[in-house]
N, C-alpha and C positions, 0 to 999 in steps of 0.2 A: 398237391396231387386234387384233379376234380373231385370234388366229392359227391353224394348221390344226385343234390338239386342241381348237379351241371355249373357249381361256384369253382372256379382254380382261384388257387393259394399263387400264382404269379404268372404275369405274362409276358412274353417276349416279343417286339416287334420288330424287325428286321427293315428297315424304311421308315425311320420313326418319326419322319413327318408325314408318311402316307396319309391324307384324307381319309381313303377309303379303310385303308387298314387302321387308323385310330378309331372310327366309326366302330368298328370289329370288337376294340380295345373296348369303348365306350359302353357296348353290347353287353359285354362279357360283366364289366362293374357293376351292372344295375343290378346283378345277381349277389354283391357283396364286395369290399374292400380287395384288393389284392394288389402286390409287390407288381409295376410294371417298369420294364424295361425297353428303354428306344434308344435304338441302335442307327447310327445315322451318321451320313457323310463328315468328314472332319471340316468344319468352318460353317457348315448347314446349322440355323439356328433351331432349338428344339423350343423356345420360352412358349410359344403359342402352343405347341405339344404336349409339353409338359402342363400346363396352364390345363388345358382340355383333361387331361389323363384325371390332374389333382380332382377339379370340378365334377369329373364323373364317378369319384370316389377311391382312385388309388390309394394306396395306403402308404406307398413310397414310390419314386420316380427317380429309377437312374439312368442318367445317361450313358451312353458307351457309342467311342469313335467307330464306326464300320463304312469301309469304303468297298463297295459290290465288287470293283475290278482290281483291288489291291489282294488278288487270291495268297498271296504270300503270308500277308497279315492275315490272316482268318485263323487261323489254328489259335494264335495268342489272343484273338477278338474272344473268339469262343471258351477259352480258356478264363478271361474275364467276366464272360457274361455267367458262366456256371458256377464262379466262385462264390456267387452271391445265393446258391441253392438251388434246387431242383426248378426246373421250366415245365410247367403244366400244359402251356399253350404257347407254341412259336409261331407266328405270321410272318410267311414271306409275302410281303406285299411291294419290296423294291421294284424300280423299272423304269423305261422311258421309254414314250410312243413315237413322238420325232414325226417328220413329215416322209411320210412315203416317197414322195416324188424324189425329195432330195436323197434318200437314206440309199434307194439302189441305183442313184448314180454317182453316188459319192462314198467310196471305200471304206473312209475312214467312218462315217455317220453309220454306214451298215455294218463295220465290225465293234463300233461301239456297242450298237442296240443287240447284236448279238453275244456281246460279252456280260452286258449287265443283265438283260433278261434270261438268256439262258448258261453261261457258264458259270455269271455270279452264284444263280442259284442252283446248278448242281453243288456247286462247292461248297454252300452252306447246308444244301441239302445232307450230304456226306456227313457233316459235321454233327449237324442235330439228329440224325441218326445213331450216331457213335453214340454221343453223350446222352439221349434218351435211351439207348439199350441201356446200359450201363446205369442208370437211375431206375430202370423198371418198368415207365410209363411215361407218357406225354401223347400229345396232340400238336400234329403239323398240320396247317393251312396255309396251303401255296396259292398264289392267285394265279390264275392259267385265264383264258379266254375263249370266248366260243369258235375260235380260231382254233384250239386243240380238235376239233373234229372236223373242219376243212380250212384251209387259208386263202383268202381271197384277193385279188388282183389289187384291188383298191388300199390293202395295208399289209402284204406278203412279206414286207420284211420284218415288222412288229409282229405280225403272225406265226410266219414260222419259226421266231425265236421262243415265241410262247406256244406253240406247239411241241417245241421241244423239251421245255418245261412240263408241259401236262403230262408228256409220256414219261418221262423220268418219273414225276411225284406219283403217277399212277402207280407205277412200277416199282418205285421205292416203298408202298404200301404194301405192296404184294411180297417183295422182300423183309418186310418188318412183321408180318403177321406172326402171332403166337410169341412176339417180343413184350406186349404191355403196351406198346407204340404204333398209334394211327395216324393215318395221312389223310386230308381232306383234300381234292383238288376242285378247286373255284370254278366256274367258267360263266364268268357273266358277261353280258352282251354291255352296251355301252350304261355306264352307270354317272350320277350327275356326282361329280367331285371338283375339286380343282384344278385337275389334269385337264380335263373337259370341258371347262367354263367356257371356252372360246369356240366349242363345236356345236351345231343345231343338234339338236335331239333327233337319236335316231330313234326306228321303228324299236318297240319294246323297252326304251331306257328306263332306269329307276329311280330312284332315290337312295341312296348312302343308306342311309337310316333303313330301309326295306332290304338292302341286300346284305346289311349286317345282322339282321334279326334272321334273315334266311341262312346265312354260314351257321349264327349259333345254335339253330332249331338241326341242323345236318351233323353239327358237332353232337347234338344230346342223340342222336339215332344214331350216332357211331357210320354215318353213309362215309363212301369211300371219295364218291362225285356227286357233284352239284351245280344245275343249272340253274341261275339265279333269276332270271324271268323261266318259266316251264317250256314256253311255247318255243324257246329258240332250239330245243333238243330234237322235236319233230322236223322243223324248218331246216336245222342244219343237215339232219340225215340225206334230207330230201336233195336237197343242194347237193353235198357229199355225193350220189349217184348219178347225177344230171351231167350227160355229155359235155365236155368242155365248148364245143361249138354252139350249144345252147346258153352254158353258164356265161361265155361272150357276150349277149346280147341281152343279159340281166344290169340291174346298177349296182354291181359290187364291186 
């Protein structure tokens, strides 16, 4: 259980090699040692992720094979995960970005993005809610995007899958009210991570360490939603209410 000073005893990272997810794990480990479970795709090397967690102070690192789109395997995966004891914080960090212009013209790529980013996230969300309700406590942290407020033309395949995730986890938090389980939906803009290393910095891009600190602070304050860069909230609110003919003229 997360103690009075915000120190968890156990942390689950779904998407165990996620650079951003590991930054959040590292941030919580600054508060003291904890057991870390890294759930990642079969064959995906977790050597670097394991070393990062150990260097940050993990008392134990447990690797678990997890494939976001092998939905039938998820119940057994979660049985294994929770066989090690309660999970205080579960971070849903897996996802694929992809090339939007390829995705919207390629059925297989579009379906893959939807399955990983949305269906996979729903699958693990249902299981996390079930296990955490039974243990009577827990914090779920789900990585959404600013597209949770408005999907843009430039990345509408990725954005629409994340908007679906956003809606699911926000209402999952409402469904779990009173159970001892909390859900934080995270809306970052662009974060400097391995996934975005080949992209130019977009406006309001932040470092992963700053994003991790903001997320940990939001957990401490029992928030249900966070915009990692606060300026994105008014910007996306305005864009959401602009007429489409005007939106078309903007570099979005």
